[in-house]
TIKE-441272 format. One record per residue (C-alpha): x, y negated, z negated; residue in three letters. Coordinates in steps of 0.5 Angstrom, whole numbers, plus 500, padded with zeros to 3 digits. Layout:
N
XYZALA...
// end
This chain:
856
553723802SER547728800LEU542723801ARG536724806GLY532730807SER531736802TRP526741801ARG522740795LEU517746792SER513747786SER514752780GLY510757783ASN512756790GLY505754792SER507747794VAL513746799SER515740803LEU520735805ARG523731799GLY527725801GLU533723796VAL534719793PRO526719791GLY521723786CYS516728787VAL510723787HIS513719793SER514726797ALA507728795LEU505721798ARG509721804ARG507729805GLY499727805GLY498731799ILE496726794ILE493719795GLN496712793ASP498714785PRO496707783TYR489708786TYR483708781ARG484713776PHE489717780ASN494716774ASP490721770VAL488725776MET495727778TYR497729771ARG499736774TRP505733778ILE509732772SER507738768LEU509742773ASP517744774ASN519742781TRP526744785THR529740790TYR534744795SER538744801ARG543747805THR549743807PHE556744811LYS562742808ALA564735811PRO572737811PHE576743810ASP575745803VAL582748802ARG586742804LYS583738797TRP586739790GLN579737787LYS572737790VAL566734785ASN559734786LEU557727783VAL550725781PHE549718780GLU542719777GLY538725776VAL531724773ASP531728768THR532735766VAL535740771ALA539746772GLN544744778ILE545751782VAL550751788MET551758792ASN547761786ASN552759781LYS550754775THR554748775LEU551745769GLY545742767THR542735766THR538731760ASP539724761ASN536720767MET541714765PHE548718766ASN552720771ARG554727772TYR560730776SER561737777PHE567740779ASP565745785ILE573746788THR572754787SER565754789VAL564750795ILE564754802LYS563752809GLU556752809VAL553751802ASN546752799PHE544747793ILE538747788GLU536742783VAL531746778ARG527741774PHE523742768LEU517738766SER519732762ALA513732758VAL514740756SER521738755TYR520732750ALA515736746ALA519742746GLU525738743GLN520735738SER518742736ARG525744735ARG527738730HIS524741724LYS527738719ALA523731719TYR518728724SER521722729VAL515718730PRO511715734PRO509722736LEU504720741CYS502713744PRO495710743PRO489713746PRO488707750VAL494708754GLN492715757LYS500717756GLY504723754GLU507724747CYS514725744HIS518720749VAL523719744ASN526726745PHE528725752ILE533720755ARG528718760LYS525711762GLU521710756GLN515707759CYS514713764SER510716759PHE505710759SER506703756TRP501698754ASP501695761TRP503701765GLY501708767PRO504715765SER508717771PHE513722768PRO517723775THR522728777GLN527727782GLY534725784ILE533718783TRP540715785LYS545717790ASP548724790VAL555726794ARG561730795ILE568727793GLU574731795ALA581728793PHE588730792ASN592727785LEU587722783TYR580719784ASN578712782LEU572713778VAL570706775TYR573699776PHE571693773SER574685772VAL572681766MET574674765SER577671759PHE579663757PHE585662753VAL584656749LYS591655746SER594655754THR587652757GLN588658762GLN583663765TRP586670765SER582677768LEU582684765GLU582689771VAL580696768GLU581702773SER579709770ILE581715774PHE580722775ASP587725775VAL588732777VAL596732778SER599735772LEU604730771LYS604723771PRO604719777ILE607712778ALA606707783GLY604699784VAL598695783VAL597689787THR592684785VAL591678789SER586672789ILE588668795PRO583662794LYS587661787LEU594662790GLN594668785THR598675786GLN601679781GLN604686782MET604691776PHE608698775SER603703773VAL603710770LYS597715771LEU596720766GLN593727767PRO586727766GLY582721765GLU587716767GLY586709765SER590702767ILE588695764VAL592690768LEU592682765PRO592678771VAL594671769ASN591665774ILE596661778ASN597654773LYS596650779ASN589652782SER583649779THR578655777VAL571654778GLU567657773ALA560661774TRP554657771TRP547659770PRO542656774SER541649773GLY548648770HIS553648776GLY555653781LYS555660781GLN562661784THR565668785GLY572669788TYR574675793ASN579679790MET583685793THR586690788THR591695792THR593702788PHE600704792THR602710788MET608715789GLU604720792GLU597721795GLY593716799ASN593708798GLN586705795ILE584698796GLU578696792LYS575689794VAL571686789SER569679786LYS572675780ALA568671776TYR570666771PHE565665765ARG565665757THR559667753VAL559666745GLU553667741LEU553662736VAL550663729GLN552658724GLU549654718PRO545648720ILE545642716PRO538641713GLY536648714SER537655711PRO539660715GLY543660721LEU543658728SER542663734PHE544660741TYR548661747PHE554657749ARG556658756ILE563656758ASN563652752GLY556648753ARG550650749PRO545652754ILE537653752PHE535659755ILE529659759LYS526665762GLY522671761SER522679760ASN523684766TRP520691766ILE521696771PRO518694778ALA515700780ASP513707776SER517710782PHE524707782GLN525709790ASP520704792ARG524699789VAL528696794THR533690795TYR527686798ASP523688792THR528685787LEU530679791TRP523677791LEU522677784LEU528675782LEU528669787LYS521667784SER524667777ALA529662779ALA524658783ASP520657777ALA526654774ASN528660770MET535661768ASN535668764ALA531674764LEU531680758ARG532687761VAL527690756TRP529697753GLY523701755GLY525701762GLY531703766VAL538700766TYR537696773GLU540698779GLN547694782ASP543690786GLU539687781PHE545684777TYR548682784ASP542678785ILE542675778CYS550673779ASP548670786GLU542666783LEU545664776GLY540668772ILE543670765MET541677763ILE540679756TRP541687757GLN537692752ASP540699751PHE534703753MET531705746PHE524702745ALA518701739CYS520708736ALA525712732LEU530716735TYR533723733PRO541723732THR542731732ASP549732735GLN547733743ASN543727743TYR548723740LEU553726745GLU548724751SER547717749ILE555716748ARG556718755ALA550714757GLU552708754VAL560709756THR557709763HIS553704763GLN557699760VAL563701765ARG558700771ARG555693769LEU561689765LYS564686771SER557682772HIS558675769PRO550674769SER550679763ILE551675757ILE549680751LEU548687750TRP542689745SER542695742GLY534696742ASN527693742ASN523692736GLU526698732ASN529694726GLU522691726ALA519698726ALA523700720ILE522694716ALA515693717SER514700717ASN510701723TRP509709722PHE507709715SER513712713ILE513714705PRO518710701SER521716699ALA523718706ASP525712708ARG533713707GLU533718712VAL531714718TYR535708716VAL541713716LYS539715723ASP538708725TYR545706723VAL548712726MET545711733LEU546703734TYR551701729VAL556707729ASN555710736ASN552705741ILE555698738ARG562702737GLU562704744ILE560697747VAL565693742LEU571698745SER569698752GLU567690753ASP570685749LYS568679753SER560678751ARG556679744PRO552685742PHE546685737ILE543691734VAL536690735SER531685738SER528681734PRO533681729THR536676724ASN543677727GLY549676722LEU543676716GLU541683719SER548685718VAL549683711LYS543687709GLU546693712GLY544692719TRP536692717LEU533686714SER527685710GLN524681715ASN527681722PRO521676724TYR524670719ASP524664723THR531662720HIS535667723PHE536671730GLY530671735ASP523673734THR517676738HIS511673737PHE504675739TYR497672736ASP490673740TYR486671734ASN488664733ASP487658738ASP493658743CYS492650744TRP494649736ASN501649736TRP501649729THR500657729VAL507658733TYR513660729PRO519654729LYS524660731THR531659733ARG530663739PHE523666742ALA525672746SER518675746GLU511672746TYR505672751GLY498672753PHE494677758GLN491675764SER488679770TRP491680777PRO488676783SER482680786PHE486681793SER491685788THR486689785ILE482690791GLU488695794LYS487700789VAL479700787SER473701790SER466696790ALA463699784GLU469697780ASP469690781TRP466688775SER470686768TYR466691764THR467697769SER470704768ASN476702772PHE477695768SER477699762LEU481704765HIS486699767ARG487695760GLN492699756HIS492694750HIS487695745GLU481690746ASN485687751GLY479685755ASN475682750ASP481678747GLN482675753MET474673754LEU475670746GLN481666748GLN477663754ILE471662750GLY475657745ARG476652751HIS472654757PHE465656759LYS464663760LEU462665767PRO454666768GLN453667775SER448672777THR452675783ASP456680780PRO462679785MET462672784LYS462673776LYS468678777PHE472673781ARG471667776ASP473671770THR479673773ILE480666775TYR479664768LEU484669765THR489666769GLN487659767VAL487661760MET494665760GLN497659764ALA495654759GLN496658753CYS504660755ILE505652757LYS503650750MET507655747GLU513654751THR513647750GLU513647743PHE519652743TYR522647748ARG521640744PHE523644737SER530644740GLN533638737SER529638730GLU529641724ILE522640720VAL521643713ASN527647714GLY525650721GLU527649728GLY533648733HIS529653738THR534655743MET531660747GLY524661750ALA523668754LEU516669755TYR513676755TRP513678761GLN515677768LEU513682773ASN508688773ASP509695774ILE502696777TRP496693779GLN492692772ALA491686767PRO498685763SER502679760TRP506678767SER506672771SER508675777LEU503681780GLU505687783TYR507686790GLY510679787GLY504674788LYS505668783TRP499668778LYS497661775LEU502662770LEU508662774HIS506656777TYR506653770PHE512656769ALA516652774GLN513646771LYS514647763PHE521650765PHE523644769ALA530641768ALA526634765LEU520634762LEU515630758PRO511634753VAL506631748ALA502634742TYR498631737GLU499631729ASP494628724LYS491624729GLY498621732ILE500622739PHE507624741TYR511625747ILE518628747TYR523627753SER526634754VAL532635758SER537640760ASP541635764LEU548634762HIS547626762GLU543621758ASP538618763HIS535611763LYS527612765LEU520610765THR515613762LEU508613765GLN502614762VAL495614765VAL489615762VAL483618766HIS475618765ALA473625767TRP468622772ASN472617776SER479618780LEU480611778GLU485611772PRO482607766VAL488605764CYS496606765THR502604761LEU509604763ALA514604758LYS521602761ASP528604758GLY526610755VAL533614754ILE532622756ALA538624752LYS542630755ALA540637753GLN536635748SER528634746ALA527627743VAL521623741PRO520617746ILE513615745TYR508615738LYS501612737ASP495613734SER490617739ILE484613736ASN488606738ASP490609745VAL482611746LEU480604744GLU485600749ARG482604754CYS475602755GLY470607753ASN474613752CYS472618747THR476625746ARG471628751LYS470623756SER478622758CYS484626759VAL492623759VAL497625764THR504622764PHE511623767CYS518621767LEU521617773VAL528615774GLY533612779GLU535616785GLY529620786GLY529623779LEU522625777ARG519630772SER513634773PRO507630771THR504633765ASN497633762HIS494633755HIS487635754PHE483631748LEU478636747SER476643750SER474643757LEU467646755LYS466640752ASP468635757ALA463629759VAL463627766GLY466632769LEU463633776GLU463639781LYS468636786ALA467637793GLN474640795LEU476640803SER483642806VAL486642812SER492646814VAL498645819SER504648821GLN511645820ARG517649822ASP516656818ASP512653813ILE505651812TYR502644810VAL495644806PHE492637805VAL487637800LEU482632799GLN477631793THR471627791THR472628783ALA477629778ILE478637779ALA482641773PRO486647775PHE485647782VAL487654785SER489656792LEU489663794ASP490666801VAL488673799GLY494678801SER498674805ILE505674802LYS508668800GLY507662795ARG505655794PHE509649792SER504648786ASP498651784ASN493651778GLY494643778PHE490638775LEU487633781MET487626779THR488623786LYS483623792LYS489627796LYS494632795LYS499635799VAL501642798VAL506647802VAL506654803PHE512658803TYR510665807PRO514671806TRP512674812GLU510671819PRO502668818THR499663822SER494657821VAL488661823GLU490667818GLU491662812LEU484658813GLU481665814LYS483667807SER483661803LEU479661797THR479654793LEU477654786THR477649781SER474649774LEU467646775ALA466651780ASP465656775ILE458657773VAL
// end
C-alpha cells in the first residue's frame, strides 16, 4: 500500500507540505495549519484559489519485494480526483480524468528498488472550462450554476462529483487529491481483479442459485486450467468446477446450486424480515501459480420493478417486489456527507445510516450529483436492511458524448457495477437525475430546431452506453434511464417522454413553495414520490461552530451567503407565516433562535402532511390516480452547516423532521385528513398480517389538559400492507358532540392499539392554523434528568397543552426517543441516547426546552 504520508506542493512550489493519502489538498492545508476550517463563515469563497491551482503529490518508496521475481507489477489507484498525470521514475505512466474510475498502470519495466512517484494534478475548474471550449460544434448546457450558489462552471464536462462545483444546498470545493486507496500489486500468471456473487430464484424448481463471477488479469500466454471450489457450510453447499483462464482479461462465471435439503433464509428490507447473509469461501486452485482464497457473503433476495396496468386507472403501476412481496418504499435521498471525502469515516456513515433505520426508513436513493459511495456504505445498508436506489453520477445537466468522454464513462460504469452488484441492498440502477425532465421541460431554453442533437446525445449516453453495460453486467436487478421518468412509457416514447412528471407512470419529483403545505390537495397522487421537500435551518449549535456573533440573525450576510436556493429564506418565512406567528422578539439572539425553531417545525409538519398523503394513497385509485408505493423525501443528510432540505444536520444531529419521520414512517400509523367537511382516518400498515385494533380518538381544548371528549372504536381491521379508511364523520358533528369545541379552540389526537403491546404512534390533526388557536396558553415546562445504565431519562412536566415541544442539548452528540411532540398530558418521559460519553450535569446545563407558545 502507498497510503500515508506524501509530499504536496502547489503549482509554483510556493506551498509545500505533508499530504495524507487517501486525502485531498484542502484537508492537507487544514491539517498543516495553512488554512482555517473551510466551512467557517465565507471561507468557501475565500479559498477558491486552492482549486484554481495545480497541485502535485509525490513520494519516494522502496519496492517491498524483489521486483525481478514477478511477471507483472501494477500501480493501482482505486480513485483519483480527478485530472492528473502519473509519473514514476521520470516516466509518464498515463493520465486520469475520471474520479469514479479505477486506474491500473503496468510498472513492470519501470519499478526499481527505490522509486519516485508523482501525481501531477490539473485544476478541475480550468480543465472543465477548457473541455467546454473545445466542444465547438454546439454548447452543452448549463454553462454555469445560478449566482446564488457561488459555484464554478461547466461541471458536466468533467467526470467528477457534480455537486463539488456547488449545488443549491452545498458549497463549491472542487477538490484535488488521491481520494481512495493506492497500492502496488505484483503477481505471476494471474491476479483476481473483481469478484461478485448474485442470487437468483428459479421459479420452476423453487430453488435458489448463485452466480459467482471472477475477473482476472492473466499474464500467462497460454490458458491456465484449474479447479474452483465454492463452499457455503451453513447451507451444506459445496461445488467444484473445472475452469480455464484465458490470457488477457479472463473471466469465470460459475452457477452454484444451493443444496435442496437446506432452508435458505432470504435477505429482507428493514421491517419485513431478517437481513440474513451466509459466509462463503471460494478457492481457486490453478495448475500453476498461487492458490487464491476469497471469503465473502452470499445473500438471497430477488427484486422486480412492477409496471402493469391498474384497473380503473390509465397508465401503469410503479412499485418494487422484494422476494415476491410488494414493499412500500419509505425513506429519503442521500447526498455526499462531506465536501471532503477523506473526512467521511465508517463512523460518519454508520451514524447517518443507523439514524435512517431508526426513523423506520427502509430505503435511500443515492442521488446522481454526488459519488458512488464507498464499500462500507453499502455494507452497512446490507446489514441494516436499507434498500438503495442507485443513480449513476449525472445530474441536472446535458452531457457531451464525444468518443473520449464515452470511453471514460463506459469504464466508469463497468467498474462501478462490478464493484457494487453483490450488494443485496441495491435494488435499482438509475441512469441520471432529472435529465429526461430537463429536455422534456426544456430547462435550458433550447430552440426546437436544435433539440434533436441533444435527444440523440441523451439516448447515446444513457441507453446505448450505460444501459447496455448495466444489462450485460448485471441481470439481477432493474434499470431505469432517469428519475423522474415514466418508466416503460418513456421507453415507448423513444426514451424521452413528453411529461416525465405524469402521475400515471413511473416516479415524480415534486416541489411547491408557494402553496399551503397543510393542504393535501396540492400534492400529486403519484405512483412513486422519489423527491419532495421543504427547507429548514440547522440548529443554532450546528451553525455556531462556523459563524461569529455578528452572523446570528436571519437576515445577516452570513445567513444569505449560506442559502444557495433562490429566495429560500423568504420562502421558509412565507410558509411559516401561513400557520404560525412569526417571531417579534426585540432580543436579536432570541429572534434568531426562534426563527430557526419555527423553520424546523414548519418543515417537519409540511413533510409529515405530504408523506402521510403518499402513504394513505397506496391502496386507492381516485380519479384515475393513486397506488402510490414509495415516498423518498429530499433529503436525508447535509454536506455542510447551512439551510437545506435535510432531516439530519451536518454532524448527524436530528432535526425535528427526523423525529417526525420516525412516526410518519412507522409500520402502523393512523392518518387523518379532511375533505369537504368530512373527517377521515385511515389505517396505514406495513405489517404482514391483518390486525384487529381499537382506534382511540381524543379531542382536547387548547386550554385544558383534560380531554373534552374521547371515542374508542373497537374491532377496527388494519389490513396488512394497505391503507384503508377506518373512520369517517362530519367534522361539525365531531365538534358538536364535544361540548363547546370550535375549529380554533380544539385539536384531535388519535392512535391504534392492539393486543400484545401493538400500538401505533399517537397522531394529531389540527383543525385550524396554530396562529389562530384560541386558548393556547404559555406552558410552564419543567424537566428532571437522571441516568439509567448508558441512557438518560428526561421526565417532562407541563402546566398546559404544549405543541411542538423541542428538547435541544446543544452540541452534545446523541438523539432523543421523541421530540417536537404535542404534549397533551401533564407528564411525559423521553429517553436520550448519547453517541459519546456525557453526564446528567452536562445535559442539564446544555438543555433548552422550547414549545410553540414560547415564540413571541
